[in-house]
C-alpha positions as CSV (number, residue, x, y, z in Angstrom):
1,X,-49.5,-20.1,-0.5
2,X,-51.0,-22.2,-3.3
3,X,-47.7,-22.1,-5.2
4,X,-45.7,-23.1,-2.1
5,X,-48.0,-26.1,-1.5
6,X,-47.8,-27.1,-5.1
7,X,-44.0,-27.0,-4.8
8,X,-44.1,-29.5,-1.9
9,X,-46.4,-31.8,-3.8
10,X,-43.8,-32.0,-6.6
11,X,-40.5,-31.8,-4.7
12,X,-38.9,-34.4,-7.0
13,X,-39.7,-32.4,-10.0
14,X,-38.4,-29.2,-8.5
15,X,-35.2,-30.9,-7.5
16,X,-34.8,-32.2,-11.1
17,X,-35.4,-28.7,-12.5
18,X,-32.8,-27.2,-10.2
19,X,-30.3,-29.9,-11.1
20,X,-30.6,-29.3,-14.9
21,X,-30.5,-25.5,-14.3
22,X,-27.2,-25.9,-12.4
23,X,-25.7,-28.1,-15.1
24,X,-26.8,-25.8,-17.9
25,X,-25.5,-22.7,-16.1
26,X,-22.1,-24.3,-15.7
27,X,-22.1,-25.4,-19.4
28,X,-23.0,-21.8,-20.4
29,X,-20.3,-20.3,-18.2
30,X,-17.7,-22.6,-19.7
31,X,-18.8,-21.7,-23.2
32,X,-18.7,-18.0,-22.4
33,X,-15.1,-18.4,-21.0
34,X,-14.2,-19.8,-24.5
35,X,-15.0,-16.5,-26.1
36,X,-11.8,-14.4,-25.7
37,X,-13.5,-11.0,-25.2
38,X,-16.0,-12.3,-22.5
39,X,-15.3,-12.7,-18.8
40,X,-18.2,-14.3,-16.9
41,X,-18.4,-13.5,-13.2
42,X,-18.9,-16.4,-10.8
43,X,-22.6,-16.8,-10.0
44,X,-25.0,-18.7,-7.8
45,X,-28.1,-17.3,-9.7
46,X,-30.1,-18.1,-12.8
47,X,-28.3,-15.5,-14.8
48,X,-24.6,-14.8,-15.6
49,X,-23.1,-11.4,-15.3
50,X,-20.5,-11.1,-18.1
51,X,-17.8,-8.4,-18.6
52,X,-17.4,-7.5,-22.3
53,X,-13.8,-6.5,-23.0
54,X,-12.8,-4.4,-26.0
55,X,-16.3,-4.1,-27.5
56,X,-19.4,-2.1,-26.9
57,X,-21.8,-4.2,-24.8
58,X,-24.8,-2.4,-26.3
59,X,-23.5,-3.3,-29.8
60,X,-23.3,-6.9,-28.7
61,X,-26.8,-6.8,-27.4
62,X,-28.1,-5.2,-30.6
63,X,-26.3,-7.8,-32.8
64,X,-27.8,-10.6,-30.8
65,X,-31.2,-9.0,-30.8
66,X,-31.2,-8.9,-34.6
67,X,-30.9,-12.7,-34.4
68,X,-33.7,-13.1,-32.0
69,X,-31.4,-13.6,-29.0
70,X,-32.1,-11.3,-26.0
71,X,-29.6,-10.4,-23.4
72,X,-29.4,-7.2,-21.3
73,X,-26.9,-4.4,-21.2
74,X,-26.7,-1.8,-18.4
75,X,-26.6,2.0,-18.7
76,X,-25.0,2.9,-15.3
77,X,-21.4,3.8,-15.3
78,X,-20.4,1.0,-12.8
79,X,-21.9,-1.7,-15.0
80,X,-21.1,-0.1,-18.4
81,X,-18.8,-3.0,-19.5
82,X,-21.3,-5.8,-18.5
83,X,-24.2,-7.7,-19.9
84,X,-26.6,-10.0,-18.2
85,X,-27.4,-13.4,-19.7
86,X,-30.2,-15.5,-18.3
87,X,-29.7,-19.2,-18.2
88,X,-32.2,-20.9,-20.4
89,X,-32.7,-24.4,-21.8
90,X,-30.0,-25.9,-24.1
91,X,-32.2,-25.1,-27.2
92,X,-32.1,-21.5,-26.1
93,X,-28.5,-21.3,-25.0
94,X,-27.0,-23.1,-28.0
95,X,-27.9,-20.3,-30.5
96,X,-26.5,-17.7,-28.1
97,X,-23.2,-19.6,-27.8
98,X,-23.0,-20.0,-31.6
99,X,-23.8,-16.4,-32.3
100,X,-21.2,-15.2,-29.8
101,X,-18.6,-17.5,-31.4
102,X,-19.3,-16.1,-34.8
103,X,-18.8,-12.5,-33.4
104,X,-15.1,-13.4,-32.5
């Protein structure tokens, strides 16, 4: 209840945060589309589900983790080709975009 009331007290700030998140999500989706072996799935969430084609998604996760970039792979058969990338701030997303580009 306290959190809900605080939200209403700063509705302008909340709207601004939502706006930048939507913009950053779209920028990140476009950057992921530029990587030939990645296929982002359309989303309305704060994360992007991405199909990894022709590579082991767990190897991609491990390579990024060694650079301090954390994304999530799945173990279930239905999601075996996918990773989940949370939308962060530009200073968090830019290293991810650069690292994925270098993996091409």
